[in-house]
C-alpha positions as protocol buffer text, in pm:
chain_id: "A"
residue {
  index: 1
  type: UNK
  ca { x: 20287 y: 6619 z: 19481 }
}
residue {
  index: 2
  type: UNK
  ca { x: 20488 y: 6371 z: 19333 }
}
residue {
  index: 3
  type: UNK
  ca { x: 20780 y: 6206 z: 19559 }
}
residue {
  index: 4
  type: UNK
  ca { x: 21061 y: 6063 z: 19385 }
}
residue {
  index: 5
  type: UNK
  ca { x: 21322 y: 5933 z: 19682 }
}
residue {
  index: 6
  type: UNK
  ca { x: 21241 y: 5748 z: 20033 }
}
residue {
  index: 7
  type: UNK
  ca { x: 21488 y: 5775 z: 20302 }
}
residue {
  index: 8
  type: UNK
  ca { x: 21416 y: 5460 z: 20610 }
}
residue {
  index: 9
  type: UNK
  ca { x: 21594 y: 5426 z: 20920 }
}
residue {
  index: 10
  type: UNK
  ca { x: 21657 y: 5070 z: 21028 }
}
residue {
  index: 11
  type: UNK
  ca { x: 21616 y: 5005 z: 21369 }
}
residue {
  index: 12
  type: UNK
  ca { x: 21216 y: 5037 z: 21563 }
}
residue {
  index: 13
  type: UNK
  ca { x: 21060 y: 5142 z: 21149 }
}
residue {
  index: 14
  type: UNK
  ca { x: 21200 y: 4863 z: 20923 }
}
residue {
  index: 15
  type: UNK
  ca { x: 21285 y: 4577 z: 21173 }
}
residue {
  index: 16
  type: UNK
  ca { x: 21004 y: 4466 z: 21397 }
}
residue {
  index: 17
  type: UNK
  ca { x: 21183 y: 4431 z: 21785 }
}
residue {
  index: 18
  type: UNK
  ca { x: 21248 y: 4123 z: 21720 }
}
residue {
  index: 19
  type: UNK
  ca { x: 21481 y: 4175 z: 21422 }
}
residue {
  index: 20
  type: UNK
  ca { x: 21294 y: 4083 z: 21149 }
}
residue {
  index: 21
  type: UNK
  ca { x: 21177 y: 4231 z: 20843 }
}
residue {
  index: 22
  type: UNK
  ca { x: 20812 y: 4098 z: 20717 }
}
residue {
  index: 23
  type: UNK
  ca { x: 20706 y: 4008 z: 20366 }
}
residue {
  index: 24
  type: UNK
  ca { x: 20447 y: 4292 z: 20320 }
}
residue {
  index: 25
  type: UNK
  ca { x: 20791 y: 4541 z: 20393 }
}
residue {
  index: 26
  type: UNK
  ca { x: 21015 y: 4312 z: 20158 }
}
residue {
  index: 27
  type: UNK
  ca { x: 20715 y: 4348 z: 19910 }
}
residue {
  index: 28
  type: UNK
  ca { x: 20583 y: 4738 z: 20004 }
}
residue {
  index: 29
  type: UNK
  ca { x: 20990 y: 4836 z: 19941 }
}
residue {
  index: 30
  type: UNK
  ca { x: 20975 y: 4637 z: 19579 }
}
residue {
  index: 31
  type: UNK
  ca { x: 20645 y: 4749 z: 19502 }
}
residue {
  index: 32
  type: UNK
  ca { x: 20773 y: 5100 z: 19546 }
}
residue {
  index: 33
  type: UNK
  ca { x: 21090 y: 5072 z: 19347 }
}
residue {
  index: 34
  type: UNK
  ca { x: 20932 y: 5002 z: 19095 }
}
residue {
  index: 35
  type: UNK
  ca { x: 20738 y: 5276 z: 19066 }
}
residue {
  index: 36
  type: UNK
  ca { x: 21107 y: 5407 z: 18957 }
}
residue {
  index: 37
  type: UNK
  ca { x: 21122 y: 5570 z: 19303 }
}
residue {
  index: 38
  type: UNK
  ca { x: 21436 y: 5609 z: 19470 }
}
residue {
  index: 39
  type: UNK
  ca { x: 21475 y: 5430 z: 19826 }
}
residue {
  index: 40
  type: UNK
  ca { x: 21708 y: 5461 z: 20089 }
}
residue {
  index: 41
  type: UNK
  ca { x: 21814 y: 5393 z: 20424 }
}
residue {
  index: 42
  type: UNK
  ca { x: 21924 y: 5628 z: 20670 }
}
residue {
  index: 43
  type: UNK
  ca { x: 22061 y: 5454 z: 21001 }
}
residue {
  index: 44
  type: UNK
  ca { x: 22342 y: 5523 z: 21255 }
}
residue {
  index: 45
  type: UNK
  ca { x: 22442 y: 5138 z: 21214 }
}
residue {
  index: 46
  type: UNK
  ca { x: 22747 y: 5135 z: 21042 }
}
residue {
  index: 47
  type: UNK
  ca { x: 22760 y: 5046 z: 20676 }
}
residue {
  index: 48
  type: UNK
  ca { x: 22814 y: 4633 z: 20693 }
}
residue {
  index: 49
  type: UNK
  ca { x: 22475 y: 4607 z: 20895 }
}
residue {
  index: 50
  type: UNK
  ca { x: 22319 y: 4873 z: 20738 }
}
residue {
  index: 51
  type: UNK
  ca { x: 22464 y: 4667 z: 20377 }
}
residue {
  index: 52
  type: UNK
  ca { x: 22300 y: 4378 z: 20544 }
}
residue {
  index: 53
  type: UNK
  ca { x: 21974 y: 4483 z: 20541 }
}
residue {
  index: 54
  type: UNK
  ca { x: 21942 y: 4674 z: 20222 }
}
residue {
  index: 55
  type: UNK
  ca { x: 22019 y: 4351 z: 20090 }
}
residue {
  index: 56
  type: UNK
  ca { x: 21756 y: 4156 z: 20226 }
}
residue {
  index: 57
  type: UNK
  ca { x: 21544 y: 4451 z: 20094 }
}
residue {
  index: 58
  type: UNK
  ca { x: 21673 y: 4461 z: 19691 }
}
residue {
  index: 59
  type: UNK
  ca { x: 21807 y: 4775 z: 19794 }
}
residue {
  index: 60
  type: UNK
  ca { x: 22083 y: 4842 z: 19547 }
}
residue {
  index: 61
  type: UNK
  ca { x: 22089 y: 5213 z: 19615 }
}
residue {
  index: 62
  type: UNK
  ca { x: 22347 y: 5454 z: 19815 }
}
residue {
  index: 63
  type: UNK
  ca { x: 22322 y: 5431 z: 20133 }
}
residue {
  index: 64
  type: UNK
  ca { x: 22335 y: 5708 z: 20469 }
}
residue {
  index: 65
  type: UNK
  ca { x: 22512 y: 5572 z: 20736 }
}
residue {
  index: 66
  type: UNK
  ca { x: 22697 y: 5631 z: 21072 }
}
residue {
  index: 67
  type: UNK
  ca { x: 22475 y: 5897 z: 21147 }
}
residue {
  index: 68
  type: UNK
  ca { x: 22516 y: 6019 z: 20802 }
}
residue {
  index: 69
  type: UNK
  ca { x: 22946 y: 6039 z: 20805 }
}
residue {
  index: 70
  type: UNK
  ca { x: 22955 y: 5767 z: 20508 }
}
residue {
  index: 71
  type: UNK
  ca { x: 22699 y: 5762 z: 20199 }
}
residue {
  index: 72
  type: UNK
  ca { x: 22830 y: 5472 z: 20005 }
}
residue {
  index: 73
  type: UNK
  ca { x: 22619 y: 5178 z: 19750 }
}
residue {
  index: 74
  type: UNK
  ca { x: 23024 y: 4965 z: 19800 }
}
residue {
  index: 75
  type: UNK
  ca { x: 23241 y: 5023 z: 20099 }
}
residue {
  index: 76
  type: UNK
  ca { x: 23517 y: 5080 z: 19854 }
}
residue {
  index: 77
  type: UNK
  ca { x: 23360 y: 5353 z: 19639 }
}
residue {
  index: 78
  type: UNK
  ca { x: 23239 y: 5620 z: 19875 }
}
residue {
  index: 79
  type: UNK
  ca { x: 23100 y: 5927 z: 19764 }
}
residue {
  index: 80
  type: UNK
  ca { x: 23082 y: 6124 z: 20101 }
}
residue {
  index: 81
  type: UNK
  ca { x: 23290 y: 6003 z: 20438 }
}
residue {
  index: 82
  type: UNK
  ca { x: 23412 y: 6256 z: 20715 }
}
residue {
  index: 83
  type: UNK
  ca { x: 23540 y: 6095 z: 21036 }
}
residue {
  index: 84
  type: UNK
  ca { x: 23709 y: 6228 z: 21383 }
}
residue {
  index: 85
  type: UNK
  ca { x: 24085 y: 6291 z: 21316 }
}
residue {
  index: 86
  type: UNK
  ca { x: 24279 y: 6035 z: 21506 }
}
residue {
  index: 87
  type: UNK
  ca { x: 24436 y: 6304 z: 21752 }
}
residue {
  index: 88
  type: UNK
  ca { x: 24087 y: 6377 z: 21851 }
}
residue {
  index: 89
  type: UNK
  ca { x: 23995 y: 6058 z: 21873 }
}
residue {
  index: 90
  type: UNK
  ca { x: 24260 y: 5952 z: 22094 }
}
residue {
  index: 91
  type: UNK
  ca { x: 24190 y: 6265 z: 22334 }
}
residue {
  index: 92
  type: UNK
  ca { x: 23802 y: 6242 z: 22341 }
}
residue {
  index: 93
  type: UNK
  ca { x: 23911 y: 5808 z: 22448 }
}
residue {
  index: 94
  type: UNK
  ca { x: 24166 y: 5983 z: 22730 }
}
residue {
  index: 95
  type: UNK
  ca { x: 23918 y: 6175 z: 22844 }
}
residue {
  index: 96
  type: UNK
  ca { x: 23589 y: 5912 z: 22895 }
}
residue {
  index: 97
  type: UNK
  ca { x: 23834 y: 5642 z: 23064 }
}
residue {
  index: 98
  type: UNK
  ca { x: 23732 y: 5882 z: 23362 }
}
residue {
  index: 99
  type: UNK
  ca { x: 23364 y: 5732 z: 23321 }
}
residue {
  index: 100
  type: UNK
  ca { x: 23224 y: 5387 z: 23397 }
}
residue {
  index: 101
  type: UNK
  ca { x: 23169 y: 5328 z: 22994 }
}
residue {
  index: 102
  type: UNK
  ca { x: 23222 y: 5158 z: 22700 }
}
residue {
  index: 103
  type: UNK
  ca { x: 23395 y: 5328 z: 22403 }
}
residue {
  index: 104
  type: UNK
  ca { x: 23306 y: 5195 z: 22099 }
}
residue {
  index: 105
  type: UNK
  ca { x: 23499 y: 5346 z: 21756 }
}
residue {
  index: 106
  type: UNK
  ca { x: 23280 y: 5259 z: 21474 }
}
residue {
  index: 107
  type: UNK
  ca { x: 23444 y: 5233 z: 21138 }
}
residue {
  index: 108
  type: UNK
  ca { x: 23300 y: 5097 z: 20836 }
}
residue {
  index: 109
  type: UNK
  ca { x: 23558 y: 4784 z: 20820 }
}
residue {
  index: 110
  type: UNK
  ca { x: 23546 y: 4714 z: 21187 }
}
residue {
  index: 111
  type: UNK
  ca { x: 23478 y: 4848 z: 21549 }
}
residue {
  index: 112
  type: UNK
  ca { x: 23728 y: 4849 z: 21873 }
}
residue {
  index: 113
  type: UNK
  ca { x: 23612 y: 4938 z: 22199 }
}
residue {
  index: 114
  type: UNK
  ca { x: 23715 y: 4899 z: 22543 }
}
residue {
  index: 115
  type: UNK
  ca { x: 23628 y: 4561 z: 22764 }
}
residue {
  index: 116
  type: UNK
  ca { x: 23439 y: 4763 z: 23044 }
}
residue {
  index: 117
  type: UNK
  ca { x: 23215 y: 4577 z: 23237 }
}
residue {
  index: 118
  type: UNK
  ca { x: 22831 y: 4727 z: 23174 }
}
residue {
  index: 119
  type: UNK
  ca { x: 22627 y: 4580 z: 23506 }
}
residue {
  index: 120
  type: UNK
  ca { x: 22313 y: 4735 z: 23303 }
}
residue {
  index: 121
  type: UNK
  ca { x: 22159 y: 4471 z: 23150 }
}
residue {
  index: 122
  type: UNK
  ca { x: 21960 y: 4636 z: 22855 }
}
residue {
  index: 123
  type: UNK
  ca { x: 22284 y: 4836 z: 22808 }
}
residue {
  index: 124
  type: UNK
  ca { x: 22510 y: 4540 z: 22775 }
}
residue {
  index: 125
  type: UNK
  ca { x: 22284 y: 4371 z: 22553 }
}
residue {
  index: 126
  type: UNK
  ca { x: 22268 y: 4695 z: 22310 }
}
residue {
  index: 127
  type: UNK
  ca { x: 22655 y: 4680 z: 22292 }
}
residue {
  index: 128
  type: UNK
  ca { x: 22680 y: 4294 z: 22227 }
}
residue {
  index: 129
  type: UNK
  ca { x: 22379 y: 4264 z: 22013 }
}
residue {
  index: 130
  type: UNK
  ca { x: 22475 y: 4549 z: 21741 }
}
residue {
  index: 131
  type: UNK
  ca { x: 22319 y: 4335 z: 21443 }
}
residue {
  index: 132
  type: UNK
  ca { x: 22682 y: 4378 z: 21203 }
}
residue {
  index: 133
  type: UNK
  ca { x: 22756 y: 4117 z: 21016 }
}
residue {
  index: 134
  type: UNK
  ca { x: 22973 y: 3816 z: 21088 }
}
residue {
  index: 135
  type: UNK
  ca { x: 23266 y: 3940 z: 20890 }
}
residue {
  index: 136
  type: UNK
  ca { x: 23253 y: 4300 z: 21041 }
}
residue {
  index: 137
  type: UNK
  ca { x: 23549 y: 4288 z: 21301 }
}
residue {
  index: 138
  type: UNK
  ca { x: 23527 y: 4398 z: 21663 }
}
residue {
  index: 139
  type: UNK
  ca { x: 23808 y: 4395 z: 21848 }
}
residue {
  index: 140
  type: UNK
  ca { x: 23834 y: 4434 z: 22217 }
}
residue {
  index: 141
  type: UNK
  ca { x: 24091 y: 4584 z: 22446 }
}
residue {
  index: 142
  type: UNK
  ca { x: 24146 y: 4633 z: 22816 }
}
residue {
  index: 143
  type: UNK
  ca { x: 24296 y: 4981 z: 22781 }
}
residue {
  index: 144
  type: UNK
  ca { x: 24190 y: 5179 z: 22413 }
}
residue {
  index: 145
  type: UNK
  ca { x: 24379 y: 5477 z: 22460 }
}
residue {
  index: 146
  type: UNK
  ca { x: 24691 y: 5249 z: 22514 }
}
residue {
  index: 147
  type: UNK
  ca { x: 24622 y: 5069 z: 22192 }
}
residue {
  index: 148
  type: UNK
  ca { x: 24555 y: 5390 z: 21977 }
}
residue {
  index: 149
  type: UNK
  ca { x: 24904 y: 5552 z: 22089 }
}
residue {
  index: 150
  type: UNK
  ca { x: 25022 y: 5254 z: 21872 }
}
residue {
  index: 151
  type: UNK
  ca { x: 24764 y: 5238 z: 21600 }
}
residue {
  index: 152
  type: UNK
  ca { x: 24581 y: 5500 z: 21546 }
}
residue {
  index: 153
  type: UNK
  ca { x: 24264 y: 5527 z: 21408 }
}
residue {
  index: 154
  type: UNK
  ca { x: 24011 y: 5797 z: 21259 }
}
residue {
  index: 155
  type: UNK
  ca { x: 23658 y: 5700 z: 21304 }
}
residue {
  index: 156
  type: UNK
  ca { x: 23320 y: 5815 z: 21119 }
}
residue {
  index: 157
  type: UNK
  ca { x: 23122 y: 5726 z: 21413 }
}
residue {
  index: 158
  type: UNK
  ca { x: 23220 y: 5667 z: 21851 }
}
residue {
  index: 159
  type: UNK
  ca { x: 22973 y: 5502 z: 22013 }
}
residue {
  index: 160
  type: UNK
  ca { x: 22931 y: 5562 z: 22418 }
}
residue {
  index: 161
  type: UNK
  ca { x: 22727 y: 5346 z: 22645 }
}
residue {
  index: 162
  type: UNK
  ca { x: 22722 y: 5524 z: 22995 }
}
residue {
  index: 163
  type: UNK
  ca { x: 22629 y: 5281 z: 23328 }
}
residue {
  index: 164
  type: UNK
  ca { x: 22459 y: 5589 z: 23478 }
}
residue {
  index: 165
  type: UNK
  ca { x: 22246 y: 5896 z: 23374 }
}
residue {
  index: 166
  type: UNK
  ca { x: 22424 y: 6122 z: 23503 }
}
residue {
  index: 167
  type: UNK
  ca { x: 22754 y: 6084 z: 23400 }
}
residue {
  index: 168
  type: UNK
  ca { x: 22669 y: 6086 z: 23042 }
}
residue {
  index: 169
  type: UNK
  ca { x: 22454 y: 6432 z: 23152 }
}
residue {
  index: 170
  type: UNK
  ca { x: 22820 y: 6533 z: 23282 }
}
residue {
  index: 171
  type: UNK
  ca { x: 23010 y: 6380 z: 22989 }
}
residue {
  index: 172
  type: UNK
  ca { x: 22866 y: 6537 z: 22702 }
}
residue {
  index: 173
  type: UNK
  ca { x: 22817 y: 6892 z: 22901 }
}
residue {
  index: 174
  type: UNK
  ca { x: 23193 y: 6910 z: 22916 }
}
residue {
  index: 175
  type: UNK
  ca { x: 23269 y: 6713 z: 22552 }
}
residue {
  index: 176
  type: UNK
  ca { x: 23052 y: 7016 z: 22404 }
}
residue {
  index: 177
  type: UNK
  ca { x: 23294 y: 7245 z: 22589 }
}
residue {
  index: 178
  type: UNK
  ca { x: 23572 y: 7100 z: 22549 }
}
residue {
  index: 179
  type: UNK
  ca { x: 23538 y: 7005 z: 22141 }
}
residue {
  index: 180
  type: UNK
  ca { x: 23469 y: 7293 z: 21903 }
}
residue {
  index: 181
  type: UNK
  ca { x: 23504 y: 6996 z: 21589 }
}
residue {
  index: 182
  type: UNK
  ca { x: 23243 y: 6750 z: 21690 }
}
residue {
  index: 183
  type: UNK
  ca { x: 22875 y: 6668 z: 21707 }
}
residue {
  index: 184
  type: UNK
  ca { x: 22712 y: 6486 z: 21987 }
}
residue {
  index: 185
  type: UNK
  ca { x: 22330 y: 6349 z: 21985 }
}
residue {
  index: 186
  type: UNK
  ca { x: 22231 y: 6165 z: 22227 }
}
residue {
  index: 187
  type: UNK
  ca { x: 22053 y: 5844 z: 22184 }
}
residue {
  index: 188
  type: UNK
  ca { x: 21897 y: 5743 z: 22518 }
}
residue {
  index: 189
  type: UNK
  ca { x: 21969 y: 5841 z: 22856 }
}
residue {
  index: 190
  type: UNK
  ca { x: 22231 y: 5598 z: 22837 }
}
residue {
  index: 191
  type: UNK
  ca { x: 22411 y: 5618 z: 22500 }
}
residue {
  index: 192
  type: UNK
  ca { x: 22575 y: 5878 z: 22295 }
}
residue {
  index: 193
  type: UNK
  ca { x: 22701 y: 5863 z: 21947 }
}
residue {
  index: 194
  type: UNK
  ca { x: 22996 y: 6086 z: 21873 }
}
residue {
  index: 195
  type: UNK
  ca { x: 23015 y: 6234 z: 21536 }
}
residue {
  index: 196
  type: UNK
  ca { x: 23240 y: 6507 z: 21296 }
}
residue {
  index: 197
  type: UNK
  ca { x: 23148 y: 6807 z: 21266 }
}
residue {
  index: 198
  type: UNK
  ca { x: 22838 y: 6918 z: 21047 }
}
residue {
  index: 199
  type: UNK
  ca { x: 22759 y: 6544 z: 21033 }
}
residue {
  index: 200
  type: UNK
  ca { x: 22401 y: 6479 z: 21092 }
}
residue {
  index: 201
  type: UNK
  ca { x: 22131 y: 6211 z: 20911 }
}
residue {
  index: 202
  type: UNK
  ca { x: 21982 y: 6518 z: 20728 }
}
residue {
  index: 203
  type: UNK
  ca { x: 22305 y: 6647 z: 20685 }
}
residue {
  index: 204
  type: UNK
  ca { x: 22367 y: 6308 z: 20461 }
}
residue {
  index: 205
  type: UNK
  ca { x: 22029 y: 6277 z: 20309 }
}
residue {
  index: 206
  type: UNK
  ca { x: 22066 y: 6624 z: 20163 }
}
residue {
  index: 207
  type: UNK
  ca { x: 22429 y: 6534 z: 20053 }
}
residue {
  index: 208
  type: UNK
  ca { x: 22280 y: 6242 z: 19860 }
}
residue {
  index: 209
  type: UNK
  ca { x: 21934 y: 6426 z: 19718 }
}
residue {
  index: 210
  type: UNK
  ca { x: 22125 y: 6643 z: 19567 }
}
residue {
  index: 211
  type: UNK
  ca { x: 22402 y: 6437 z: 19387 }
}
residue {
  index: 212
  type: UNK
  ca { x: 22011 y: 6263 z: 19249 }
}
residue {
  index: 213
  type: UNK
  ca { x: 21881 y: 6613 z: 19163 }
}
residue {
  index: 214
  type: UNK
  ca { x: 21619 y: 6516 z: 19396 }
}
residue {
  index: 215
  type: UNK
  ca { x: 21464 y: 6833 z: 19565 }
}
residue {
  index: 216
  type: UNK
  ca { x: 21343 y: 6834 z: 19996 }
}
residue {
  index: 217
  type: UNK
  ca { x: 20971 y: 6873 z: 19873 }
}
residue {
  index: 218
  type: UNK
  ca { x: 21005 y: 6543 z: 19739 }
}
residue {
  index: 219
  type: UNK
  ca { x: 21135 y: 6353 z: 19963 }
}
residue {
  index: 220
  type: UNK
  ca { x: 20922 y: 6114 z: 20160 }
}
residue {
  index: 221
  type: UNK
  ca { x: 21098 y: 6032 z: 20542 }
}
residue {
  index: 222
  type: UNK
  ca { x: 20992 y: 5791 z: 20705 }
}
residue {
  index: 223
  type: UNK
  ca { x: 21139 y: 5768 z: 21127 }
}
residue {
  index: 224
  type: UNK
  ca { x: 21090 y: 5630 z: 21463 }
}
residue {
  index: 225
  type: UNK
  ca { x: 21361 y: 5790 z: 21681 }
}
residue {
  index: 226
  type: UNK
  ca { x: 21451 y: 6101 z: 21818 }
}
residue {
  index: 227
  type: UNK
  ca { x: 21771 y: 6158 z: 21597 }
}
residue {
  index: 228
  type: UNK
  ca { x: 21466 y: 6113 z: 21291 }
}
residue {
  index: 229
  type: UNK
  ca { x: 21337 y: 6436 z: 21379 }
}
residue {
  index: 230
  type: UNK
  ca { x: 21544 y: 6662 z: 21125 }
}
residue {
  index: 231
  type: UNK
  ca { x: 21475 y: 6456 z: 20880 }
}
residue {
  index: 232
  type: UNK
  ca { x: 21140 y: 6419 z: 20941 }
}
residue {
  index: 233
  type: UNK
  ca { x: 21132 y: 6768 z: 20919 }
}
residue {
  index: 234
  type: UNK
  ca { x: 21272 y: 6896 z: 20598 }
}
residue {
  index: 235
  type: UNK
  ca { x: 21100 y: 6593 z: 20382 }
}
residue {
  index: 236
  type: UNK
  ca { x: 20791 y: 6663 z: 20155 }
}
residue {
  index: 237
  type: UNK
  ca { x: 20626 y: 6475 z: 20358 }
}
residue {
  index: 238
  type: UNK
  ca { x: 20784 y: 6346 z: 20699 }
}
residue {
  index: 239
  type: UNK
  ca { x: 20654 y: 5973 z: 20841 }
}
residue {
  index: 240
  type: UNK
  ca { x: 20626 y: 5882 z: 21248 }
}
residue {
  index: 241
  type: UNK
  ca { x: 20605 y: 5480 z: 21328 }
}
residue {
  index: 242
  type: UNK
  ca { x: 20353 y: 5418 z: 21561 }
}
residue {
  index: 243
  type: UNK
  ca { x: 20575 y: 5331 z: 21827 }
}
residue {
  index: 244
  type: UNK
  ca { x: 20826 y: 5689 z: 21778 }
}
residue {
  index: 245
  type: UNK
  ca { x: 20839 y: 5933 z: 22100 }
}
residue {
  index: 246
  type: UNK
  ca { x: 20550 y: 6122 z: 22106 }
}
residue {
  index: 247
  type: UNK
  ca { x: 20757 y: 6471 z: 22001 }
}
residue {
  index: 248
  type: UNK
  ca { x: 20860 y: 6284 z: 21703 }
}
residue {
  index: 249
  type: UNK
  ca { x: 20473 y: 6220 z: 21628 }
}
residue {
  index: 250
  type: UNK
  ca { x: 20382 y: 6604 z: 21635 }
}
residue {
  index: 251
  type: UNK
  ca { x: 20650 y: 6697 z: 21440 }
}
residue {
  index: 252
  type: UNK
  ca { x: 20543 y: 6457 z: 21162 }
}
residue {
  index: 253
  type: UNK
  ca { x: 20304 y: 6503 z: 20906 }
}
residue {
  index: 254
  type: UNK
  ca { x: 20167 y: 6172 z: 20953 }
}
residue {
  index: 255
  type: UNK
  ca { x: 20211 y: 5851 z: 21147 }
}
residue {
  index: 256
  type: UNK
  ca { x: 20170 y: 5509 z: 20995 }
}
residue {
  index: 257
  type: UNK
  ca { x: 20146 y: 5220 z: 21259 }
}
residue {
  index: 258
  type: UNK
  ca { x: 20427 y: 5076 z: 21466 }
}
residue {
  index: 259
  type: UNK
  ca { x: 20674 y: 4821 z: 21341 }
}
residue {
  index: 260
  type: UNK
  ca { x: 20549 y: 4590 z: 21509 }
}
residue {
  index: 261
  type: UNK
  ca { x: 20225 y: 4612 z: 21265 }
}
residue {
  index: 262
  type: UNK
  ca { x: 20394 y: 4688 z: 20926 }
}
residue {
  index: 263
  type: UNK
  ca { x: 20417 y: 5053 z: 20980 }
}
residue {
  index: 264
  type: UNK
  ca { x: 20622 y: 5114 z: 20670 }
}
residue {
  index: 265
  type: UNK
  ca { x: 20421 y: 4872 z: 20416 }
}
residue {
  index: 266
  type: UNK
  ca { x: 20077 y: 5011 z: 20562 }
}
residue {
  index: 267
  type: UNK
  ca { x: 20306 y: 5389 z: 20504 }
}
residue {
  index: 268
  type: UNK
  ca { x: 20375 y: 5289 z: 20118 }
}
residue {
  index: 269
  type: UNK
  ca { x: 20021 y: 5138 z: 20009 }
}
residue {
  index: 270
  type: UNK
  ca { x: 19824 y: 5453 z: 20156 }
}
residue {
  index: 271
  type: UNK
  ca { x: 20062 y: 5743 z: 19989 }
}
residue {
  index: 272
  type: UNK
  ca { x: 20192 y: 5596 z: 19694 }
}
residue {
  index: 273
  type: UNK
  ca { x: 19975 y: 5361 z: 19492 }
}
residue {
  index: 274
  type: UNK
  ca { x: 19802 y: 5682 z: 19372 }
}
residue {
  index: 275
  type: UNK
  ca { x: 20140 y: 5814 z: 19211 }
}
residue {
  index: 276
  type: UNK
  ca { x: 20189 y: 5693 z: 18868 }
}
residue {
  index: 277
  type: UNK
  ca { x: 20569 y: 5548 z: 18777 }
}
residue {
  index: 278
  type: UNK
  ca { x: 20843 y: 5805 z: 18733 }
}
residue {
  index: 279
  type: UNK
  ca { x: 20898 y: 5703 z: 18353 }
}
residue {
  index: 280
  type: UNK
  ca { x: 20545 y: 5745 z: 18277 }
}
residue {
  index: 281
  type: UNK
  ca { x: 20570 y: 6106 z: 18453 }
}
residue {
  index: 282
  type: UNK
  ca { x: 20858 y: 6151 z: 18249 }
}
residue {
  index: 283
  type: UNK
  ca { x: 20711 y: 6008 z: 17939 }
}
residue {
  index: 284
  type: UNK
  ca { x: 20371 y: 6242 z: 17977 }
}
residue {
  index: 285
  type: UNK
  ca { x: 20662 y: 6571 z: 18042 }
}
residue {
  index: 286
  type: UNK
  ca { x: 20487 y: 6578 z: 18389 }
}
residue {
  index: 287
  type: UNK
  ca { x: 20868 y: 6578 z: 18528 }
}
residue {
  index: 288
  type: UNK
  ca { x: 21251 y: 6649 z: 18358 }
}
């Protein structure tokens, strides 16, 4: 099979647990791009944060961000964007203010969150260490709903960090019953992501592939988290990282090494070294 697109998650896939990208990973991405493979990132991160990683990898293509709600190369010229309506955003925030949680509205140019204190150490670290560039504004307010009354926001994504596991489950159940125009993704026991209906990593990746004229069977996807499940199952070659959950490994076509063992670089060298450059394949009339 000839593959024409490589899609990569960021956290836990490209990045090691220390937040860094290894030299061998950078070299692998450069190698596969030289073969004419379209490389993109598919992530729940905001566009500015994902773009920073793309620049480090010298990836200049469109990237799928905000869990699929925003696809762009240039922040001012997105090829796809879907938002949660202002009134709906306000209603969701008002409901969530009944729980001990932090609600973060993740816009492509800023984030806006309440100052709710989180006692769970790992959770607090996740909220405060977003990895976003310093020019990406993080605003924290006392009562988020009051701010939204004065300055409505229509974000591509909302992130909700809970103090208690039970609260997350209760809130998720009620939100799914109350609103049929949102898609709720549970990231872990303490975190939910709320998206416009129809938005997902899979929808975003398929949208980009269609724009490029690339078929599903021509895509390789590498991921490590359960929100990568759909895109790994849909791809021509779905690859799970060695640090991925067992359910993701079972669903994948192939399992590579972990993110701390250069899993991306290992996979690329194993699978793409045998494939001729795309331009050569076109010249030989093997592909159009």
